[in-house]
N, CA, C and O of each residue as an XYZ file, in Angstrom:
824
protein
N     168.473    253.626     79.374
C     169.907    253.684     79.609
C     169.890    255.270     80.124
O     170.883    255.672     80.730
N     169.143    255.874     79.967
C     168.911    257.355     80.236
C     169.065    257.385     81.734
O     169.766    258.083     82.466
N     168.196    256.412     81.973
C     167.781    256.344     83.714
C     169.404    256.204     84.753
O     169.690    256.786     85.799
N     170.306    255.083     83.844
C     171.340    254.727     84.599
C     172.407    255.774     84.249
O     173.246    255.859     85.146
N     172.669    256.771     82.988
C     173.254    257.982     83.208
C     173.043    259.267     84.330
O     173.879    259.992     84.870
N     171.359    259.212     84.448
C     171.088    259.943     85.626
C     171.685    259.546     86.756
O     172.319    260.373     87.410
N     171.600    258.411     87.113
C     171.759    257.906     88.179
C     173.295    257.830     88.669
O     173.704    257.847     89.830
N     174.021    257.744     87.492
C     175.553    257.756     87.702
C     175.882    259.247     87.833
O     176.880    259.481     88.515
N     175.251    260.282     87.323
C     175.361    261.548     87.650
C     174.759    262.022     89.193
O     175.149    262.995     89.838
N     173.961    261.289     89.487
C     173.261    261.839     90.893
C     174.095    260.954     92.005
O     174.071    261.168     93.217
N     174.753    260.033     91.414
C     175.542    259.641     92.644
C     176.725    258.660     91.923
O     176.306    257.515     91.756
N     177.609    258.797     91.630
C     178.732    257.801     90.919
C     178.779    256.334     91.980
O     178.878    255.231     91.441
N     178.730    256.406     92.898
C     178.920    255.642     94.171
C     177.729    254.094     93.780
O     177.747    252.950     94.233
N     177.008    254.623     92.984
C     175.544    253.813     92.653
C     176.254    252.597     91.682
O     175.940    251.407     91.685
N     177.347    253.282     90.819
C     177.477    252.277     89.849
C     178.710    251.462     90.118
O     179.018    250.585     89.311
N     179.627    251.736     91.460
C     180.376    250.974     92.054
C     179.702    249.905     92.942
O     180.199    248.781     93.004
N     178.560    250.228     93.648
C     178.027    249.304     94.365
C     177.175    248.268     93.279
O     177.115    247.068     93.547
N     176.671    248.687     92.325
C     176.143    248.098     91.400
C     177.164    246.827     90.774
O     176.817    245.646     90.783
N     178.072    247.169     90.403
C     179.291    246.195     90.059
C     179.579    245.339     90.789
O     179.584    244.184     90.363
N     179.922    245.624     92.155
C     180.202    244.780     93.020
C     178.874    243.872     93.435
O     179.070    242.673     93.632
N     177.812    244.291     93.547
C     176.816    243.375     93.564
C     176.593    242.244     92.271
O     176.386    241.042     92.436
N     176.669    242.781     91.268
C     176.884    242.204     90.108
C     177.782    241.005     90.253
O     177.402    239.901     89.864
N     178.924    241.183     90.783
C     179.920    240.274     91.199
C     179.278    239.356     91.925
O     179.239    238.213     91.471
N     178.693    239.623     93.087
C     178.323    238.864     94.114
C     177.219    237.487     93.162
O     177.331    236.267     93.279
N     176.524    238.031     92.541
C     175.495    237.257     91.795
C     176.189    236.335     90.792
O     175.752    235.242     90.431
N     177.496    236.999     90.328
C     177.798    236.060     89.334
C     178.739    234.879     90.129
O     179.290    233.954     89.531
N     178.805    235.090     91.508
C     179.540    234.120     92.328
C     178.312    233.073     92.335
O     178.515    231.859     92.319
N     176.876    233.705     92.361
C     176.194    232.643     92.546
C     175.814    231.774     91.228
O     175.344    230.640     91.125
N     176.203    232.753     90.245
C     175.987    231.588     88.708
C     176.911    230.463     88.986
O     176.398    229.344     89.023
N     178.171    230.568     89.186
C     179.226    229.841     89.222
C     178.631    228.789     90.202
O     178.630    227.653     89.727
N     178.175    228.891     91.336
C     178.103    228.129     92.747
C     176.492    227.025     92.033
O     176.176    225.900     92.421
N     175.782    227.879     90.937
C     174.886    226.980     90.316
C     175.138    225.671     89.789
O     174.682    224.558     90.051
N     176.214    226.219     88.757
C     176.776    225.157     87.847
C     177.590    224.274     88.817
O     177.137    223.139     88.964
N     178.536    224.537     89.400
C     179.638    223.623     90.283
C     178.742    222.719     91.032
O     179.078    221.605     91.435
N     177.319    223.386     91.231
C     176.527    222.568     92.247
C     175.990    221.574     91.183
O     175.738    220.456     91.632
N     175.789    221.746     89.997
C     175.204    220.533     89.003
C     176.496    219.634     88.713
O     176.354    218.411     88.697
N     177.723    220.191     88.487
C     178.767    219.788     87.953
C     179.938    219.863     88.998
O     180.680    220.837     88.874
N     180.220    218.942     90.046
C     181.237    219.364     90.783
C     182.494    219.495     90.137
O     183.320    220.223     90.688
N     182.847    218.842     88.907
C     184.229    218.831     87.913
C     183.744    219.479     87.157
O     183.901    218.955     86.054
N     183.021    220.688     87.067
C     182.745    221.262     85.728
C     183.950    221.922     85.018
O     184.911    222.503     85.522
N     183.655    221.685     83.717
C     184.754    222.488     82.760
C     184.461    223.537     82.131
O     183.768    223.197     81.172
N     184.645    224.894     82.150
C     183.669    225.740     81.242
C     184.083    225.889     80.106
O     185.284    225.939     79.837
N     183.121    225.985     79.235
C     183.621    225.921     77.475
C     183.710    227.766     77.180
O     183.515    228.767     77.869
N     184.051    227.531     75.988
C     183.658    229.091     75.451
C     182.611    230.074     75.403
O     182.700    231.302     75.382
N     181.424    229.188     75.387
C     179.850    229.461     75.394
C     179.353    230.004     76.948
O     178.425    230.772     77.202
N     180.443    229.231     78.038
C     179.933    229.546     79.377
C     180.607    231.031     79.522
O     179.883    231.945     79.914
N     181.800    231.254     79.253
C     182.235    232.729     79.191
C     181.708    233.518     78.881
O     181.593    234.521     79.584
N     181.111    233.391     77.582
C     180.209    234.210     76.843
C     179.020    234.627     77.602
O     178.652    235.796     77.710
N     178.436    233.595     78.124
C     177.101    233.309     78.986
C     177.013    233.901     80.218
O     175.947    234.154     80.779
N     178.493    234.210     80.808
C     178.755    234.722     82.033
C     178.958    236.366     81.976
O     178.495    237.193     82.762
N     179.779    236.589     80.825
C     179.896    238.324     80.446
C     178.781    238.941     80.019
O     178.528    240.130     80.214
N     177.980    238.029     79.334
C     176.686    238.908     78.944
C     175.699    238.960     80.457
O     174.987    239.948     80.638
N     175.722    237.996     81.343
C     175.074    238.033     82.413
C     175.670    238.948     83.349
O     174.964    239.462     84.217
N     176.797    239.181     83.270
C     177.516    240.278     84.074
C     176.984    241.962     83.779
O     176.651    242.779     84.637
N     177.030    242.137     82.397
C     176.646    243.255     82.528
C     174.916    243.606     82.689
O     174.482    244.681     83.103
N     174.064    242.421     82.254
C     172.891    242.730     82.678
C     172.480    242.854     84.197
O     171.616    243.584     84.682
N     173.337    241.938     84.837
C     173.004    242.343     86.180
C     173.688    243.640     87.021
O     173.231    244.088     88.072
N     174.852    244.124     86.340
C     175.295    245.200     86.554
C     174.445    246.573     86.396
O     174.481    247.516     87.186
N     173.704    246.490     85.258
C     172.841    247.536     84.665
C     171.658    247.352     85.771
O     171.352    248.377     86.380
N     170.994    246.208     86.077
C     170.128    245.908     87.027
C     170.504    246.512     88.361
O     169.796    247.388     88.856
N     171.625    246.057     88.973
C     172.070    246.632     90.298
C     172.407    247.895     90.298
O     172.490    248.407     91.414
N     172.611    248.508     89.460
C     173.039    249.932     89.502
C     171.725    250.901     89.556
O     171.800    252.019     90.065
N     170.753    250.493     89.104
C     169.220    250.894     89.417
C     168.857    250.868     90.670
O     168.327    251.740     91.359
N     169.314    249.369     91.012
C     168.762    249.191     92.505
C     169.480    250.218     93.550
O     168.850    250.887     94.369
N     170.623    250.234     93.425
C     171.227    251.212     94.187
C     170.949    252.189     94.468
O     170.793    252.587     95.622
N     170.729    253.251     92.742
C     170.193    254.484     92.808
C     168.830    254.579     93.304
O     168.311    255.554     93.846
N     168.299    253.409     93.045
C     166.762    253.276     93.946
C     166.802    253.855     95.427
O     166.320    254.894     95.878
N     167.461    252.945     95.972
C     167.745    252.829     97.348
C     168.417    254.261     98.091
O     168.304    254.627     99.261
N     169.073    254.842     97.070
C     169.478    256.274     97.505
C     168.428    257.298     97.258
O     168.558    258.377     97.836
N     167.330    257.093     96.421
C     166.526    258.204     96.012
C     165.771    257.780     97.562
O     165.531    258.732     98.306
N     165.418    256.445     98.021
C     164.638    256.416     99.069
C     165.318    257.045    100.310
O     164.475    257.542    101.056
N     166.248    257.137    100.635
C     167.298    257.448    101.664
C     167.282    259.366    101.408
O     167.655    260.065    102.350
N     166.837    260.010    100.124
C     166.795    261.301    100.053
C     165.352    261.899     99.963
O     164.999    263.028     99.620
N     164.537    260.697    100.412
C     162.856    261.100    100.492
C     162.617    262.474    101.389
O     161.699    263.232    101.074
N     163.358    262.726    102.360
C     162.848    263.858    103.120
C     163.362    265.248    102.418
O     162.958    266.362    102.752
N     164.262    265.005    101.452
C     164.474    266.654    100.792
C     163.485    266.769     99.668
O     163.104    267.861     99.246
N     163.044    265.514     99.151
C     161.991    265.902     98.176
C     160.671    266.134     98.863
O     159.767    266.728     98.276
N     160.514    265.598    100.320
C     159.084    265.974    101.107
C     159.340    267.718    101.259
O     158.542    268.536    100.802
N     160.449    268.042    101.899
C     160.773    269.672    101.943
C     160.396    270.039    100.675
O     159.604    270.979    100.599
N     160.754    269.549     99.716
C     160.389    270.587     98.508
C     158.855    270.434     98.045
O     158.402    271.277     97.270
N     158.142    269.504     98.446
C     156.968    269.306     98.345
C     155.950    270.272     99.042
O     154.882    270.757     98.671
N     156.755    270.376    100.302
C     155.963    271.298    101.034
C     156.222    272.860    100.724
O     155.387    273.757    100.836
N     157.578    272.990    100.305
C     157.399    274.311     99.955
C     156.455    274.805     98.876
O     155.667    275.743     98.994
N     156.631    274.101     97.889
C     155.709    274.330     96.848
C     154.048    274.712     97.428
O     153.474    275.773     97.181
N     153.444    273.519     98.282
C     152.203    273.340     98.470
C     152.306    274.783     99.632
O     151.367    275.567     99.493
N     153.159    275.093    100.525
C     152.886    276.061    101.185
C     152.953    277.494    100.558
O     152.384    278.425    101.129
N     153.560    277.662     99.526
C     153.450    278.832     98.777
C     152.323    278.846     98.023
O     152.368    279.879     97.354
N     151.417    278.287     97.802
C     150.107    278.101     96.913
C     149.100    278.127     97.351
O     148.103    278.656     96.859
N     149.237    277.224     98.942
C     148.038    277.108     99.886
C     147.912    277.424    101.277
O     148.901    277.950    101.787
N     146.927    277.222    101.993
C     147.414    277.306    103.466
C     146.989    276.008    103.894
O     146.303    275.240    103.220
N     147.396    275.814    104.966
C     147.723    274.526    105.719
C     145.876    273.627    105.777
O     145.814    272.400    105.692
N     144.970    274.234    105.883
C     143.796    273.671    105.971
C     143.237    273.165    104.484
O     142.526    272.198    104.211
N     143.773    274.089    103.707
C     142.842    273.841    102.049
C     143.073    272.500    101.504
O     144.022    271.740    101.698
N     142.376    272.405    101.027
C     142.270    270.841    100.408
C     142.938    270.986     98.860
O     143.004    272.022     98.198
N     143.348    269.823     98.534
C     144.291    270.384     97.322
C     143.748    269.178     96.160
O     143.946    267.971     96.303
N     143.186    269.669     95.252
C     142.487    268.480     94.299
C     143.587    267.617     93.740
O     144.790    267.787     93.941
N     143.038    266.680     93.022
C     143.931    265.614     92.243
C     144.619    266.461     91.115
O     145.730    266.001     90.853
N     144.309    267.492     90.420
C     145.082    267.753     89.358
C     146.097    268.993     89.896
O     147.143    269.220     89.288
N     145.736    269.717     90.994
C     146.623    270.572     91.752
C     147.921    269.658     92.239
O     149.049    270.105     92.028
N     147.754    268.382     92.888
C     148.416    267.497     93.146
C     149.510    267.119     92.073
O     150.723    266.992     92.239
N     148.831    266.987     91.045
C     149.803    266.596     89.932
C     150.628    267.494     89.579
O     151.769    267.196     89.225
N     150.045    269.140     89.628
C     150.932    270.046     89.123
C     152.691    270.084     90.151
O     153.865    270.216     89.804
N     152.076    269.911     91.322
C     153.188    269.706     92.179
C     154.274    268.822     92.179
O     155.392    269.112     92.604
N     153.873    267.508     91.599
C     154.511    266.260     91.192
C     155.490    266.923     89.920
O     156.713    266.866     89.793
N     154.542    267.517     89.111
C     155.876    267.989     87.654
C     156.487    268.899     88.212
O     157.655    268.913     87.826
N     156.220    269.825     89.084
C     157.071    270.844     89.441
C     158.529    269.884     90.127
O     159.680    270.220     89.846
N     158.263    268.867     90.898
C     159.139    268.356     91.577
C     160.488    267.455     90.670
O     161.668    267.258     90.960
N     159.697    267.085     89.558
C     160.148    266.373     88.439
C     161.157    267.283     87.496
O     162.146    266.869     86.892
N     160.685    268.525     87.529
C     161.530    269.628     86.728
C     162.766    270.087     87.398
O     163.807    270.515     86.899
N     162.388    269.885     88.799
C     163.835    270.305     89.489
C     165.049    269.027     89.767
O     166.265    268.976     89.584
N     164.030    268.066     90.298
C     164.768    266.642     90.141
C     164.371    265.802     88.802
O     163.455    264.983     88.883
N     165.016    265.988     87.645
C     164.639    264.970     86.565
C     164.641    263.758     86.669
O     163.884    263.164     85.900
N     165.438    262.965     87.597
C     165.855    261.616     87.859
C     164.394    261.051     87.998
O     163.900    260.179     87.283
N     163.802    261.694     89.030
C     162.262    261.120     89.542
C     161.208    260.927     88.072
O     160.230    260.181     88.034
N     161.636    261.685     87.078
C     160.775    261.121     85.970
C     160.828    259.568     85.539
O     159.823    258.957     85.175
N     162.088    259.014     85.620
C     162.015    257.639     85.248
C     161.025    256.526     86.211
O     160.776    255.384     85.824
N     160.601    257.015     87.326
C     160.167    256.630     88.390
C     158.522    256.933     88.526
O     157.623    256.095     88.590
N     158.420    258.287     88.548
C     156.884    258.541     89.097
C     156.662    259.732     87.722
O     157.597    260.436     87.342
N     155.407    259.782     87.160
C     154.946    260.638     86.525
C     153.918    261.557     86.891
O     153.599    262.534     86.214
N     153.436    261.243     87.914
C     152.321    261.990     88.543
C     151.621    260.726     89.625
O     152.033    259.580     89.808
N     150.566    261.344     90.162
C     149.858    260.572     91.101
C     148.451    261.012     91.467
O     147.947    262.083     91.131
N     147.764    259.879     92.337
C     146.246    260.255     92.328
C     146.307    260.652     93.793
O     146.540    259.840     94.688
N     146.112    261.797     93.965
C     146.164    262.288     95.424
C     144.806    263.240     95.594
O     144.691    264.271     94.932
N     144.017    262.901     96.329
C     142.777    263.548     96.698
C     142.302    263.369     97.903
O     142.407    262.230     98.359
N     141.758    264.260     98.614
C     141.308    264.233     99.936
C     142.137    264.762    101.156
O     141.882    264.776    102.360
N     143.306    265.229    100.372
C     144.353    265.913    101.699
C     144.159    267.208    101.345
O     143.718    267.649    100.284
N     144.682    268.039    102.747
C     144.591    269.128    102.574
C     146.195    269.565    102.373
O     147.020    268.698    102.085
N     146.543    270.818    102.526
C     148.095    271.209    102.063
C     149.102    270.611    102.953
O     150.173    270.062    102.696
N     148.446    270.873    104.158
C     149.493    270.201    105.197
C     149.815    268.817    105.257
O     150.848    268.292    105.674
N     148.688    268.247    104.737
C     148.956    266.639    104.475
C     149.731    266.049    103.300
O     150.508    265.099    103.210
N     149.383    266.693    102.671
C     149.659    266.286    101.224
C     151.175    266.040    100.874
O     151.417    265.051    100.182
N     152.385    266.966    101.346
C     153.722    266.616    101.072
C     154.130    265.137    101.754
O     154.970    264.327    101.364
N     153.287    265.082    102.846
C     153.649    263.812    103.630
C     153.525    262.525    102.926
O     154.413    261.676    102.852
N     152.138    262.442    102.326
C     151.362    261.440    101.538
C     152.388    261.136    100.114
O     152.679    259.997     99.748
N     152.795    262.253     99.504
C     153.515    262.318     98.390
C     154.856    261.393     98.599
O     155.183    260.422     97.916
N     155.367    261.810     99.436
C     156.644    261.341    100.250
C     156.490    259.835    100.625
O     157.447    259.070    100.510
N     155.319    259.437    101.057
C     155.138    257.903    101.574
C     155.091    257.202    100.088
O     155.577    256.112     99.784
N     154.435    258.043     99.315
C     154.247    257.001     97.811
C     155.218    257.029     97.406
O     155.551    255.892     97.070
N     156.001    257.785     97.205
C     157.380    257.519     96.807
C     158.088    256.870     97.056
O     158.980    256.649     96.237
N     158.086    256.275     98.186
C     158.897    255.202     98.975
C     158.141    254.044     98.730
O     158.761    253.056     98.338
N     156.803    253.959     98.898
C     156.121    252.693     98.017
C     156.413    252.332     96.886
O     156.704    251.159     96.650
N     156.388    253.483     95.754
C     156.763    253.247     94.178
C     158.197    252.469     94.017
O     158.553    251.505     93.339
N     158.811    253.274     94.890
C     160.482    252.918     94.805
C     160.878    251.359     95.161
O     161.590    250.608     94.494
N     160.058    251.035     96.687
C     160.117    249.767     97.222
C     159.900    248.657     96.068
O     160.641    247.728     95.748
N     158.548    249.081     95.502
C     158.067    248.099     94.472
C     159.006    247.986     93.219
O     159.132    246.892     92.670
N     159.613    249.006     92.795
C     160.508    249.122     91.611
C     161.522    248.391     91.861
O     162.037    247.767     90.933
N     162.014    248.306     93.109
C     163.535    247.945     93.516
C     162.794    245.894     93.600
O     163.374    245.020     92.957
N     161.897    245.664     94.226
C     161.469    244.442     93.854
C     161.394    243.960     92.631
O     161.765    242.788     92.584
N     160.983    244.509     91.388
C     160.857    244.210     90.101
C     162.099    243.988     89.900
O     162.309    242.938     89.292
N     163.309    244.787     90.280
C     164.879    245.014     89.562
C     165.156    243.341     90.143
O     165.416    242.351     89.459
N     165.009    243.438     91.510
C     165.671    241.673     91.959
C     165.138    240.668     91.347
O     165.847    239.722     91.002
N     163.738    240.693     91.093
C     163.429    239.685     90.372
C     164.141    239.199     89.135
O     164.662    238.127     88.827
N     163.962    240.493     88.465
C     164.755    240.422     87.034
C     166.063    239.677     87.097
O     166.400    238.727     86.391
N     166.901    240.402     88.281
C     168.295    239.759     88.640
C     168.134    238.450     88.772
O     168.821    237.827     87.962
N     167.358    237.649     89.625
C     167.227    236.432     89.712
C     166.737    235.890     88.475
O     167.271    234.805     88.244
N     165.979    236.221     87.664
C     165.775    235.527     86.488
C     166.819    235.293     85.751
O     167.042    234.156     85.336
N     167.660    236.387     85.461
C     168.798    236.446     84.642
C     169.732    235.157     84.943
O     170.326    234.402     84.174
N     169.622    235.198     86.527
C     170.977    234.280     86.956
C     170.132    232.753     86.880
O     170.861    231.859     86.452
N     169.093    232.428     87.132
C     168.402    231.144     86.664
C     168.619    230.839     85.333
O     169.209    229.800     85.038
N     168.206    231.632     84.467
C     167.924    231.183     82.953
C     169.847    231.250     82.353
O     170.258    230.653     81.358
N     170.659    232.072     83.223
C     172.005    231.927     82.680
C     172.380    230.477     83.036
O     172.841    229.731     82.171
N     172.178    230.055     84.360
C     172.576    229.088     85.124
C     172.057    227.870     84.528
O     172.779    226.888     84.698
N     170.989    227.687     83.875
C     170.242    226.521     83.284
C     170.990    226.507     81.672
O     171.408    225.424     81.261
N     171.110    227.570     80.927
C     171.925    227.301     79.716
C     173.274    227.191     79.951
O     173.849    226.464     79.141
N     174.144    227.817     81.034
C     175.765    227.243     81.194
C     175.325    225.750     81.376
O     175.940    224.967     80.653
N     174.372    225.201     82.209
C     174.445    224.000     82.752
C     174.496    222.993     81.587
O     175.197    221.984     81.508
N     173.726    223.413     80.819
C     173.303    222.793     79.195
C     174.568    222.700     78.536
O     174.842    221.613     78.028
N     175.381    223.626     78.452
C     176.999    223.447     77.758
C     177.741    222.970     78.292
O     178.584    222.464     77.551
N     177.984    222.783     79.740
C     178.863    222.184     80.408
C     178.528    220.707     80.473
O     179.387    219.837     80.617
N     177.157    220.460     80.351
C     176.794    218.913     80.210
C     177.398    218.495     79.140
O     178.245    217.608     79.239
N     177.151    218.926     78.198
C     177.913    218.171     76.572
C     179.254    217.917     77.041
O     179.698    216.770     77.025
N     179.984    218.966     77.489
C     181.753    218.842     77.542
C     182.034    218.315     78.511
O     183.224    218.146     78.779
N     180.953    217.846     79.424
C     181.521    216.830     80.762
C     181.057    215.236     80.058
O     181.891    214.367     80.312
N     180.260    214.922     79.505
C     179.776    213.770     78.905
C     180.995    213.392     78.058
O     181.430    212.256     78.247
N     181.720    214.294     77.000
C     182.669    213.914     76.401
C     183.650    213.582     77.175
O     184.106    212.457     76.970
N     184.157    214.240     78.056
C     185.027    213.971     79.213
C     184.925    212.559     79.844
O     185.755    211.687     80.103
N     183.677    212.666     79.979
C     183.332    211.310     80.928
C     183.975    210.178     79.955
O     184.800    209.390     80.417
N     183.570    210.121     78.578
C     183.709    209.069     77.849
C     185.288    208.712     77.600
O     185.708    207.555     77.607
N     186.034    209.765     77.397
C     187.477    210.006     77.452
C     187.984    208.992     78.589
O     188.630    207.966     78.380
N     187.586    209.457     79.769
C     187.979    208.714     80.868
C     187.798    207.321     81.035
O     188.589    206.601     81.643
N     186.456    206.839     80.340
C     186.124    205.470     80.233
C     186.982    204.988     79.588
O     187.628    204.120     80.174
N     187.314    205.251     78.382
C     188.210    204.788     77.163
C     189.421    204.467     77.941
O     189.855    203.315     77.911
N     190.073    205.488     78.716
C     191.616    205.361     79.217
C     191.759    204.429     80.355
O     192.865    203.927     80.550
N     190.704    204.124     81.175
C     190.303    203.164     82.134
C     189.946    201.614     81.697
O     190.124    200.670     82.467
N     189.458    201.482     80.464
C     189.380    200.235     79.740
C     190.576    199.746     79.182
O     190.943    198.571     79.152
N     191.306    200.999     78.626
C     192.732    200.562     77.975
C     193.832    200.263     78.864
O     194.823    199.658     78.454
N     193.696    200.698     80.190
C     194.433    200.801     81.331
C     194.443    198.964     81.836
O     195.376    198.242     82.190
N     192.887    198.677     81.655
C     192.494    197.495     82.516
C     192.940    196.307     81.311
O     192.996    195.091     81.492
N     193.134    196.805     80.468
C     193.798    195.626     79.413
C     194.962    195.430     78.966
O     195.305    194.778     77.980
N     195.699    196.119     79.850
C     197.264    195.926     79.665
C     197.887    195.092     80.847
O     197.662    195.204     82.052
N     198.671    194.285     80.231
C     199.188    193.270     81.380
C     199.921    193.704     82.536
O     200.835    194.477     82.248
N     199.795    193.437     83.780
C     200.456    194.112     84.860
C     202.148    193.920     84.698
O     202.755    192.863     84.524
N     202.612    195.077     84.796
C     204.375    195.039     84.763
C     204.743    194.356     85.999
O     204.210    194.554     87.091
N     205.732    193.503     85.743
C     206.650    193.087     87.104
C     205.892    191.773     87.554
O     206.256    191.098     88.517
N     204.756    191.466     86.727
C     203.854    190.059     87.200
C     204.402    189.225     86.085
O     203.602    189.420     85.170
N     205.235    188.483     85.697
C     205.207    187.506     84.775
C     205.098    186.108     85.504
O     205.584    185.817     86.596
N     204.263    185.213     84.559
C     203.969    184.051     84.856
C     205.322    183.209     84.998
O     206.185    183.166     84.121
N     205.385    182.539     86.239
C     206.371    181.553     86.360
C     205.933    180.576     85.791
O     204.713    180.548     85.630
N     206.768    179.405     85.272
C     206.483    178.190     84.487
C     206.425    177.256     85.686
O     207.241    177.116     86.598
N     205.099    176.566     85.433
C     204.802    175.258     86.456
C     205.583    174.158     86.495
O     205.889    173.487     85.509
N     206.007    173.900     87.920
C     206.932    172.713     87.726
C     205.851    171.420     88.600
O     205.344    171.671     89.694
N     205.718    170.528     88.123
C     205.255    169.467     88.979
C     206.298    168.527     89.632
O     207.368    168.038     89.271
N     205.460    168.477     90.852
C     206.598    167.810     91.851
C     206.021    166.231     91.954
O     206.569    165.298     92.540
N     204.694    166.210     91.176
C     204.264    164.561     91.495
C     205.076    163.487     90.730
O     205.314    163.431     89.524
N     205.478    162.566     91.826
C     206.352    161.274     91.908
C     206.225    160.332     90.593
O     205.113    159.811     90.680
N     206.654    160.033     89.809
C     206.278    158.992     88.435
C     206.520    157.383     89.526
O     206.367    156.269     89.025
């Protein structure tokens, strides 16, 4: 939840887009159910499942949008990495793994949002000129994987909720189908109105 609050502070539009994407995913949820039962009738359980699914998707989608915005601002982080490194090292100097972790921790101190995604990194064999770009590339790679995991969670939520929703609607449709069968049977057993049998008159001569 802390990550969500920081993302909202970082960019309020993230939660707006997160909600809109969640609505689109809810449409997919309804499509799955309607695809299984064309004349599906939603029950109370169906609506409760839908509400829970919406909040789960809204949370995940907001994190996804926030992560995308972090990727789009990677240049700003790279500039700060460069500023830190240039203040302590010459461009040709090699920066050890421990010193690279110090750089990342300084960046997290200025951008607390990064603490939810990275806590350090294994950077060795880079000089001061190469390190900022390597850190920025690693951040993009990490965020891309993070977004991929969030998307898988969203897909999993939709599939599970869809299957549970189908089960609740399945029972409802069975009872409705039984009622329709009984009504059709009752109608077929009634005599047709306006079709009275006329008495048969024999024309055979005696």
